[in-house]
Biopython code that builds the backbone (N, CA, C, O; Angstrom):
import numpy as np
from Bio.PDB.StructureBuilder import StructureBuilder

atoms = [
    (1, "UNK", "N", (0.537, -1.275, 0.173)),
    (1, "UNK", "CA", (0.038, 0.013, 0.013)),
    (1, "UNK", "C", (0.847, 1.118, 0.142)),
    (1, "UNK", "O", (0.374, 2.059, -0.496)),
    (2, "UNK", "N", (2.022, 1.429, 0.787)),
    (2, "UNK", "CA", (2.946, 2.663, 0.609)),
    (2, "UNK", "C", (3.318, 2.907, -0.421)),
    (2, "UNK", "O", (3.443, 4.084, -0.759)),
    (3, "UNK", "N", (3.635, 1.824, -1.305)),
    (3, "UNK", "CA", (4.286, 2.258, -2.687)),
    (3, "UNK", "C", (3.116, 2.733, -3.581)),
    (3, "UNK", "O", (3.555, 2.955, -4.709)),
    (4, "UNK", "N", (1.746, 2.977, -3.489)),
    (4, "UNK", "CA", (1.060, 3.299, -3.998)),
    (4, "UNK", "C", (0.840, 4.831, -3.505)),
    (4, "UNK", "O", (0.223, 5.503, -4.331)),
    (5, "UNK", "N", (1.166, 5.414, -2.499)),
    (5, "UNK", "CA", (1.248, 6.630, -2.425)),
    (5, "UNK", "C", (2.453, 7.382, -2.566)),
    (5, "UNK", "O", (3.528, 6.965, -2.133)),
    (6, "UNK", "N", (2.304, 8.588, -3.215)),
    (6, "UNK", "CA", (3.578, 9.162, -3.689)),
    (6, "UNK", "C", (4.438, 9.521, -2.722)),
    (6, "UNK", "O", (3.998, 10.055, -1.704)),
    (7, "UNK", "N", (5.813, 9.285, -2.887)),
    (7, "UNK", "CA", (6.661, 9.680, -1.697)),
    (7, "UNK", "C", (7.496, 10.872, -2.249)),
    (7, "UNK", "O", (7.995, 10.870, -3.374)),
    (8, "UNK", "N", (7.599, 11.864, -1.377)),
    (8, "UNK", "CA", (8.374, 13.085, -1.466)),
    (8, "UNK", "C", (9.603, 12.891, -1.433)),
    (8, "UNK", "O", (9.967, 12.351, -0.389)),
    (9, "UNK", "N", (10.577, 13.164, -2.319)),
    (9, "UNK", "CA", (12.163, 13.333, -2.060)),
    (9, "UNK", "C", (12.306, 14.036, -0.675)),
    (9, "UNK", "O", (11.622, 15.004, -0.346)),
    (10, "UNK", "N", (13.135, 13.532, 0.001)),
    (10, "UNK", "CA", (13.890, 14.264, 1.119)),
    (10, "UNK", "C", (14.125, 15.681, 0.890)),
    (10, "UNK", "O", (13.822, 16.547, 1.711)),
    (11, "UNK", "N", (14.590, 15.875, -0.073)),
    (11, "UNK", "CA", (15.407, 17.139, -0.642)),
    (11, "UNK", "C", (14.413, 18.415, -1.074)),
    (11, "UNK", "O", (14.936, 19.487, -1.378)),
    (12, "UNK", "N", (13.089, 18.273, -1.087)),
    (12, "UNK", "CA", (11.995, 18.667, -1.851)),
    (12, "UNK", "C", (11.703, 19.838, -1.027)),
    (12, "UNK", "O", (11.394, 20.853, -1.651)),
    (13, "UNK", "N", (11.742, 19.914, 0.399)),
    (13, "UNK", "CA", (11.409, 20.816, 1.108)),
    (13, "UNK", "C", (12.413, 22.239, 1.141)),
    (13, "UNK", "O", (11.859, 23.336, 1.205)),
    (14, "UNK", "N", (13.677, 22.154, 1.100)),
    (14, "UNK", "CA", (14.792, 23.281, 0.881)),
    (14, "UNK", "C", (14.192, 23.764, -0.631)),
    (14, "UNK", "O", (14.400, 24.972, -0.746)),
    (15, "UNK", "N", (13.683, 23.346, -1.530)),
    (15, "UNK", "CA", (13.523, 23.633, -2.975)),
    (15, "UNK", "C", (12.286, 24.412, -3.009)),
    (15, "UNK", "O", (12.171, 25.466, -3.634)),
    (16, "UNK", "N", (11.404, 23.881, -2.346)),
    (16, "UNK", "CA", (9.944, 24.621, -2.092)),
    (16, "UNK", "C", (10.324, 25.763, -1.587)),
    (16, "UNK", "O", (10.133, 26.798, -2.224)),
    (17, "UNK", "N", (10.985, 25.772, -0.234)),
    (17, "UNK", "CA", (11.108, 27.012, 0.291)),
    (17, "UNK", "C", (11.879, 27.869, -0.259)),
    (17, "UNK", "O", (11.790, 29.038, 0.118)),
    (18, "UNK", "N", (12.685, 27.563, -1.129)),
    (18, "UNK", "CA", (13.294, 28.528, -1.865)),
    (18, "UNK", "C", (12.496, 29.128, -2.963)),
    (18, "UNK", "O", (12.710, 30.328, -3.139)),
    (19, "UNK", "N", (11.744, 28.644, -3.634)),
    (19, "UNK", "CA", (10.712, 28.876, -4.448)),
    (19, "UNK", "C", (9.844, 30.069, -3.833)),
    (19, "UNK", "O", (9.731, 31.217, -4.262)),
    (20, "UNK", "N", (9.334, 29.553, -2.850)),
    (20, "UNK", "CA", (8.213, 30.403, -2.040)),
    (20, "UNK", "C", (9.043, 31.539, -1.676)),
    (20, "UNK", "O", (8.619, 32.672, -1.900)),
    (21, "UNK", "N", (10.164, 31.362, -1.146)),
    (21, "UNK", "CA", (10.937, 32.962, -1.043)),
    (21, "UNK", "C", (11.083, 33.703, -2.097)),
    (21, "UNK", "O", (10.989, 34.911, -1.877)),
    (22, "UNK", "N", (11.327, 33.317, -3.406)),
    (22, "UNK", "CA", (11.683, 33.840, -4.551)),
    (22, "UNK", "C", (10.444, 34.538, -4.994)),
    (22, "UNK", "O", (10.475, 35.665, -5.488)),
    (23, "UNK", "N", (9.215, 33.766, -4.788)),
    (23, "UNK", "CA", (7.713, 34.491, -5.190)),
    (23, "UNK", "C", (7.381, 35.403, -4.202)),
    (23, "UNK", "O", (6.656, 36.346, -4.518)),
    (24, "UNK", "N", (7.783, 35.296, -3.056)),
    (24, "UNK", "CA", (7.514, 36.574, -2.020)),
    (24, "UNK", "C", (8.233, 37.619, -2.492)),
    (24, "UNK", "O", (7.632, 38.639, -2.828)),
    (25, "UNK", "N", (9.633, 37.539, -2.594)),
    (25, "UNK", "CA", (10.231, 38.726, -3.199)),
    (25, "UNK", "C", (9.840, 39.349, -4.050)),
    (25, "UNK", "O", (9.701, 40.571, -3.991)),
    (26, "UNK", "N", (9.559, 38.588, -5.101)),
    (26, "UNK", "CA", (8.884, 39.028, -6.515)),
    (26, "UNK", "C", (7.541, 39.922, -5.964)),
    (26, "UNK", "O", (7.461, 41.137, -6.145)),
    (27, "UNK", "N", (6.734, 39.301, -5.419)),
    (27, "UNK", "CA", (5.443, 39.981, -5.197)),
    (27, "UNK", "C", (5.539, 41.292, -4.273)),
    (27, "UNK", "O", (4.798, 42.232, -4.558)),
    (28, "UNK", "N", (6.343, 41.394, -3.272)),
    (28, "UNK", "CA", (6.944, 42.540, -2.804)),
    (28, "UNK", "C", (7.740, 43.732, -3.690)),
    (28, "UNK", "O", (7.728, 44.951, -3.515)),
    (29, "UNK", "N", (8.264, 43.124, -4.453)),
    (29, "UNK", "CA", (8.766, 44.041, -5.372)),
    (29, "UNK", "C", (7.505, 44.854, -6.467)),
    (29, "UNK", "O", (7.374, 46.034, -6.790)),
    (30, "UNK", "N", (6.924, 43.946, -6.727)),
    (30, "UNK", "CA", (5.702, 44.632, -7.674)),
    (30, "UNK", "C", (4.833, 45.462, -6.713)),
    (30, "UNK", "O", (4.289, 46.490, -7.117)),
    (31, "UNK", "N", (4.697, 45.040, -5.473)),
    (31, "UNK", "CA", (3.625, 46.244, -4.670)),
    (31, "UNK", "C", (4.640, 47.586, -4.569)),
    (31, "UNK", "O", (4.197, 48.724, -4.723)),
    (32, "UNK", "N", (5.807, 47.354, -4.340)),
    (32, "UNK", "CA", (6.501, 48.548, -4.111)),
    (32, "UNK", "C", (6.819, 49.397, -5.198)),
    (32, "UNK", "O", (7.015, 50.612, -5.238)),
    (33, "UNK", "N", (6.835, 48.288, -6.306)),
    (33, "UNK", "CA", (7.004, 49.092, -7.782)),
    (33, "UNK", "C", (5.612, 49.893, -8.162)),
    (33, "UNK", "O", (5.688, 51.015, -8.663)),
    (34, "UNK", "N", (4.529, 49.362, -7.942)),
    (34, "UNK", "CA", (3.018, 49.895, -8.184)),
    (34, "UNK", "C", (3.094, 51.207, -7.376)),
    (34, "UNK", "O", (2.770, 52.249, -7.944)),
    (35, "UNK", "N", (3.519, 51.230, -6.034)),
    (35, "UNK", "CA", (3.292, 52.209, -5.359)),
    (35, "UNK", "C", (4.141, 53.464, -6.048)),
    (35, "UNK", "O", (3.552, 54.532, -6.214)),
    (36, "UNK", "N", (5.535, 53.322, -6.448)),
    (36, "UNK", "CA", (6.097, 54.051, -6.980)),
    (36, "UNK", "C", (5.496, 54.755, -8.137)),
    (36, "UNK", "O", (5.489, 55.985, -8.182)),
    (37, "UNK", "N", (5.009, 54.043, -9.042)),
    (37, "UNK", "CA", (4.459, 54.393, -10.375)),
    (37, "UNK", "C", (3.110, 55.238, -9.846)),
    (37, "UNK", "O", (2.640, 56.106, -10.582)),
    (38, "UNK", "N", (2.552, 54.974, -8.642)),
    (38, "UNK", "CA", (1.150, 55.776, -8.628)),
    (38, "UNK", "C", (1.671, 57.059, -8.021)),
    (38, "UNK", "O", (1.027, 58.079, -8.263)),
    (39, "UNK", "N", (2.880, 57.154, -7.176)),
    (39, "UNK", "CA", (3.618, 58.714, -6.738)),
    (39, "UNK", "C", (4.027, 59.135, -8.235)),
    (39, "UNK", "O", (3.603, 60.202, -8.680)),
    (40, "UNK", "N", (4.596, 58.559, -8.772)),
    (40, "UNK", "CA", (5.018, 59.400, -10.287)),
    (40, "UNK", "C", (3.922, 59.902, -10.774)),
    (40, "UNK", "O", (3.910, 61.071, -11.161)),
    (41, "UNK", "N", (2.741, 59.055, -10.844)),
    (41, "UNK", "CA", (1.647, 59.545, -11.889)),
    (41, "UNK", "C", (0.959, 60.819, -11.245)),
    (41, "UNK", "O", (0.683, 61.791, -11.949)),
    (42, "UNK", "N", (0.713, 60.789, -10.009)),
    (42, "UNK", "CA", (0.523, 62.014, -9.320)),
    (42, "UNK", "C", (1.194, 63.119, -9.389)),
    (42, "UNK", "O", (0.643, 64.216, -9.476)),
    (43, "UNK", "N", (2.431, 62.951, -9.357)),
    (43, "UNK", "CA", (3.467, 63.947, -9.453)),
    (43, "UNK", "C", (3.603, 64.537, -10.833)),
    (43, "UNK", "O", (3.884, 65.713, -11.063)),
    (44, "UNK", "N", (3.343, 63.464, -11.853)),
    (44, "UNK", "CA", (3.539, 64.415, -13.402)),
    (44, "UNK", "C", (2.223, 65.135, -13.535)),
    (44, "UNK", "O", (2.109, 66.266, -14.007)),
    (45, "UNK", "N", (1.178, 64.342, -13.055)),
    (45, "UNK", "CA", (-0.016, 65.306, -13.401)),
    (45, "UNK", "C", (-0.100, 66.690, -12.710)),
    (45, "UNK", "O", (-0.643, 67.627, -13.296)),
    (46, "UNK", "N", (0.440, 66.835, -11.445)),
    (46, "UNK", "CA", (0.498, 68.080, -10.778)),
    (46, "UNK", "C", (1.492, 69.094, -11.605)),
    (46, "UNK", "O", (1.249, 70.281, -11.826)),
    (47, "UNK", "N", (2.682, 68.363, -12.019)),
    (47, "UNK", "CA", (3.554, 69.296, -12.296)),
    (47, "UNK", "C", (3.291, 69.821, -13.734)),
    (47, "UNK", "O", (3.690, 70.940, -14.057)),
    (48, "UNK", "N", (2.634, 69.034, -14.580)),
    (48, "UNK", "CA", (2.332, 69.451, -16.016)),
    (48, "UNK", "C", (0.822, 70.201, -15.814)),
    (48, "UNK", "O", (0.436, 70.957, -16.705)),
    (49, "UNK", "N", (0.235, 70.039, -14.979)),
    (49, "UNK", "CA", (-0.908, 70.814, -14.658)),
    (49, "UNK", "C", (-0.568, 72.131, -14.030)),
    (49, "UNK", "O", (-1.510, 72.916, -13.915)),
    (50, "UNK", "N", (0.378, 72.437, -13.687)),
    (50, "UNK", "CA", (0.713, 73.691, -13.325)),
    (50, "UNK", "C", (1.089, 74.569, -14.420)),
    (50, "UNK", "O", (1.138, 75.773, -14.170)),
    (51, "UNK", "N", (1.387, 74.132, -15.693)),
    (51, "UNK", "CA", (1.691, 74.612, -16.553)),
    (51, "UNK", "C", (0.670, 74.739, -17.991)),
    (51, "UNK", "O", (0.787, 75.521, -18.935)),
    (52, "UNK", "N", (-0.380, 73.636, -17.753)),
    (52, "UNK", "CA", (-1.054, 73.520, -18.971)),
    (52, "UNK", "C", (-2.502, 72.738, -18.557)),
    (52, "UNK", "O", (-2.412, 71.858, -17.701)),
    (53, "UNK", "N", (-3.546, 72.967, -19.011)),
    (53, "UNK", "CA", (-4.605, 72.363, -18.571)),
    (53, "UNK", "C", (-4.851, 71.065, -19.534)),
    (53, "UNK", "O", (-5.185, 71.122, -20.717)),
    (54, "UNK", "N", (-4.612, 69.878, -18.765)),
    (54, "UNK", "CA", (-4.658, 68.620, -19.239)),
    (54, "UNK", "C", (-6.000, 67.759, -18.880)),
    (54, "UNK", "O", (-6.688, 67.892, -17.867)),
    (55, "UNK", "N", (-6.151, 67.079, -19.682)),
    (55, "UNK", "CA", (-7.274, 66.128, -19.452)),
    (55, "UNK", "C", (-6.758, 64.815, -19.233)),
    (55, "UNK", "O", (-6.017, 64.280, -20.057)),
    (56, "UNK", "N", (-7.157, 64.193, -18.021)),
    (56, "UNK", "CA", (-6.579, 62.884, -17.301)),
    (56, "UNK", "C", (-6.923, 61.955, -18.437)),
    (56, "UNK", "O", (-6.035, 61.138, -18.681)),
    (57, "UNK", "N", (-8.005, 61.887, -19.191)),
    (57, "UNK", "CA", (-8.503, 60.929, -20.140)),
    (57, "UNK", "C", (-7.511, 60.734, -21.255)),
    (57, "UNK", "O", (-7.711, 59.805, -22.037)),
    (58, "UNK", "N", (-6.372, 61.581, -21.421)),
    (58, "UNK", "CA", (-5.666, 61.973, -22.402)),
    (58, "UNK", "C", (-4.393, 61.994, -22.280)),
    (58, "UNK", "O", (-3.568, 62.484, -23.052)),
    (59, "UNK", "N", (-4.171, 61.253, -20.927)),
    (59, "UNK", "CA", (-2.622, 61.062, -20.282)),
    (59, "UNK", "C", (-2.667, 59.404, -20.481)),
    (59, "UNK", "O", (-3.696, 58.762, -20.268)),
    (60, "UNK", "N", (-1.543, 58.859, -20.871)),
    (60, "UNK", "CA", (-1.433, 57.400, -21.001)),
    (60, "UNK", "C", (-0.048, 57.196, -20.558)),
    (60, "UNK", "O", (0.892, 57.654, -21.207)),
    (61, "UNK", "N", (0.109, 56.532, -19.487)),
    (61, "UNK", "CA", (1.204, 55.847, -19.080)),
    (61, "UNK", "C", (1.567, 54.404, -19.510)),
    (61, "UNK", "O", (0.642, 53.610, -19.682)),
    (62, "UNK", "N", (2.749, 54.038, -19.680)),
    (62, "UNK", "CA", (3.195, 52.870, -20.152)),
    (62, "UNK", "C", (4.547, 52.380, -19.449)),
    (62, "UNK", "O", (5.534, 53.112, -19.371)),
    (63, "UNK", "N", (4.500, 50.952, -18.896)),
    (63, "UNK", "CA", (5.670, 50.647, -18.046)),
    (63, "UNK", "C", (6.203, 49.230, -18.716)),
    (63, "UNK", "O", (5.577, 48.170, -18.707)),
    (64, "UNK", "N", (7.420, 49.446, -19.260)),
    (64, "UNK", "CA", (7.889, 48.375, -19.893)),
    (64, "UNK", "C", (8.883, 47.542, -18.826)),
    (64, "UNK", "O", (9.805, 48.199, -18.341)),
    (65, "UNK", "N", (8.788, 46.528, -18.541)),
    (65, "UNK", "CA", (9.546, 45.778, -17.345)),
    (65, "UNK", "C", (10.905, 45.166, -18.122)),
    (65, "UNK", "O", (10.739, 44.565, -19.183)),
    (66, "UNK", "N", (12.006, 45.304, -17.669)),
    (66, "UNK", "CA", (13.145, 44.766, -18.216)),
    (66, "UNK", "C", (13.643, 43.889, -17.211)),
    (66, "UNK", "O", (12.894, 43.681, -16.256)),
    (67, "UNK", "N", (14.839, 43.292, -17.233)),
    (67, "UNK", "CA", (15.424, 42.124, -16.378)),
    (67, "UNK", "C", (16.099, 42.903, -15.373)),
    (67, "UNK", "O", (16.081, 42.386, -14.256)),
    (68, "UNK", "N", (16.755, 44.130, -15.484)),
    (68, "UNK", "CA", (17.351, 44.833, -14.348)),
    (68, "UNK", "C", (16.856, 46.494, -13.986)),
    (68, "UNK", "O", (17.289, 47.203, -13.078)),
    (69, "UNK", "N", (15.646, 46.887, -15.178)),
    (69, "UNK", "CA", (15.147, 48.024, -14.876)),
    (69, "UNK", "C", (13.968, 48.115, -15.715)),
    (69, "UNK", "O", (13.875, 47.393, -16.708)),
    (70, "UNK", "N", (12.896, 49.090, -15.345)),
    (70, "UNK", "CA", (11.621, 49.541, -16.121)),
    (70, "UNK", "C", (11.721, 50.616, -16.755)),
    (70, "UNK", "O", (12.513, 51.410, -16.247)),
    (71, "UNK", "N", (11.176, 50.974, -17.749)),
    (71, "UNK", "CA", (11.009, 51.963, -18.510)),
    (71, "UNK", "C", (9.836, 52.737, -18.625)),
    (71, "UNK", "O", (8.967, 52.097, -19.217)),
    (72, "UNK", "N", (9.415, 54.049, -18.235)),
    (72, "UNK", "CA", (8.196, 54.511, -17.826)),
    (72, "UNK", "C", (7.847, 55.542, -19.182)),
    (72, "UNK", "O", (8.411, 56.621, -19.365)),
    (73, "UNK", "N", (6.989, 55.065, -19.911)),
    (73, "UNK", "CA", (6.653, 56.203, -21.023)),
    (73, "UNK", "C", (5.421, 57.086, -20.627)),
    (73, "UNK", "O", (4.447, 56.595, -20.057)),
    (74, "UNK", "N", (5.485, 58.054, -20.867)),
    (74, "UNK", "CA", (4.298, 58.962, -20.276)),
    (74, "UNK", "C", (3.637, 59.826, -21.727)),
    (74, "UNK", "O", (4.386, 60.666, -22.226)),
    (75, "UNK", "N", (2.632, 59.666, -22.199)),
    (75, "UNK", "CA", (2.208, 60.309, -23.535)),
    (75, "UNK", "C", (0.820, 61.246, -22.918)),
    (75, "UNK", "O", (-0.221, 60.770, -22.465)),
    (76, "UNK", "N", (1.145, 62.570, -23.051)),
    (76, "UNK", "CA", (0.348, 63.536, -22.618)),
    (76, "UNK", "C", (-0.182, 64.481, -23.753)),
    (76, "UNK", "O", (0.628, 65.088, -24.454)),
    (77, "UNK", "N", (-1.543, 64.611, -23.942)),
    (77, "UNK", "CA", (-1.850, 65.461, -25.084)),
    (77, "UNK", "C", (-1.992, 66.913, -24.344)),
    (77, "UNK", "O", (-2.795, 67.130, -23.437)),
    (78, "UNK", "N", (-1.282, 67.658, -24.764)),
    (78, "UNK", "CA", (-1.382, 69.182, -24.280)),
    (78, "UNK", "C", (-1.859, 69.848, -25.486)),
    (78, "UNK", "O", (-1.342, 69.681, -26.590)),
    (79, "UNK", "N", (-3.064, 70.767, -25.202)),
    (79, "UNK", "CA", (-3.708, 71.615, -26.081)),
    (79, "UNK", "C", (-2.631, 72.787, -26.406)),
    (79, "UNK", "O", (-1.702, 73.074, -25.651)),
    (80, "UNK", "N", (-2.885, 73.382, -27.576)),
    (80, "UNK", "CA", (-2.127, 74.633, -27.876)),
    (80, "UNK", "C", (-2.769, 75.720, -27.360)),
    (80, "UNK", "O", (-3.995, 75.621, -27.415)),
    (81, "UNK", "N", (-2.299, 76.843, -26.821)),
    (81, "UNK", "CA", (-2.926, 78.115, -26.570)),
    (81, "UNK", "C", (-3.138, 78.716, -27.653)),
    (81, "UNK", "O", (-2.179, 78.949, -28.389)),
    (82, "UNK", "N", (-4.439, 79.110, -28.012)),
    (82, "UNK", "CA", (-4.488, 79.800, -29.149)),
    (82, "UNK", "C", (-4.919, 81.241, -28.678)),
    (82, "UNK", "O", (-5.522, 81.538, -27.647)),
    (83, "UNK", "N", (-4.402, 82.177, -29.826)),
    (83, "UNK", "CA", (-4.297, 83.465, -29.761)),
    (83, "UNK", "C", (-5.700, 83.946, -30.153)),
    (83, "UNK", "O", (-6.243, 83.444, -31.137)),
    (84, "UNK", "N", (-6.355, 84.962, -29.380)),
    (84, "UNK", "CA", (-7.351, 85.674, -30.093)),
    (84, "UNK", "C", (-7.283, 86.000, -31.281)),
    (84, "UNK", "O", (-6.154, 86.332, -31.642)),
    (85, "UNK", "N", (-8.367, 86.043, -32.314)),
    (85, "UNK", "CA", (-8.261, 86.739, -33.521)),
    (85, "UNK", "C", (-7.778, 88.185, -33.690)),
    (85, "UNK", "O", (-8.190, 89.093, -32.969)),
    (86, "UNK", "N", (-6.987, 88.339, -34.563)),
    (86, "UNK", "CA", (-6.738, 89.806, -34.795)),
    (86, "UNK", "C", (-5.438, 90.162, -33.942)),
    (86, "UNK", "O", (-5.050, 91.330, -33.947)),
    (87, "UNK", "N", (-4.723, 89.151, -33.175)),
    (87, "UNK", "CA", (-3.848, 89.631, -32.519)),
    (87, "UNK", "C", (-2.360, 89.139, -33.185)),
    (87, "UNK", "O", (-2.195, 88.110, -33.840)),
    (88, "UNK", "N", (-1.511, 89.963, -32.907)),
    (88, "UNK", "CA", (-0.115, 89.441, -33.428)),
    (88, "UNK", "C", (1.042, 88.867, -32.050)),
    (88, "UNK", "O", (0.893, 89.132, -30.857)),
    (89, "UNK", "N", (2.050, 88.124, -32.600)),
    (89, "UNK", "CA", (2.897, 87.498, -31.626)),
    (89, "UNK", "C", (3.944, 88.675, -31.425)),
    (89, "UNK", "O", (4.301, 89.464, -32.300)),
    (90, "UNK", "N", (4.398, 88.640, -30.003)),
    (90, "UNK", "CA", (5.422, 89.773, -29.821)),
    (90, "UNK", "C", (6.927, 88.899, -29.977)),
    (90, "UNK", "O", (7.123, 87.726, -29.659)),
    (91, "UNK", "N", (7.830, 89.803, -30.528)),
    (91, "UNK", "CA", (9.181, 89.133, -30.754)),
    (91, "UNK", "C", (9.958, 89.115, -29.516)),
    (91, "UNK", "O", (11.081, 88.612, -29.500)),
]
sb = StructureBuilder()
sb.init_structure("model")
sb.init_model(0)
sb.init_chain("A")
sb.init_seg("    ")
for serial, (resi, resn, name, xyz) in enumerate(atoms, 1):
    if name == "N":
        sb.init_residue(resn, " ", resi, " ")
    sb.init_atom(name, np.array(xyz, "f"), 0.0, 1.0, " ", f" {name:<3s}", serial, name[0])
structure = sb.get_structure()
């Protein structure tokens, strides 16, 4: 009967522990990374918003995760200021 029950190798516990440790570290890095991105997003909105009226629906953030670093790309549609008709630009 004991031959029918799968036996786990004696060395599997350390391997499982190492895998769990790696998974927990990865999860922690994603959480802190997400927090950082939300802070960056708010600060970018505040900074650009001081200089131009922006529509939050026209702001796109994209993060590309690499093996050693991530790249943040921000695409913001900033409207042109239009001059009233009949005015000229000052040099």
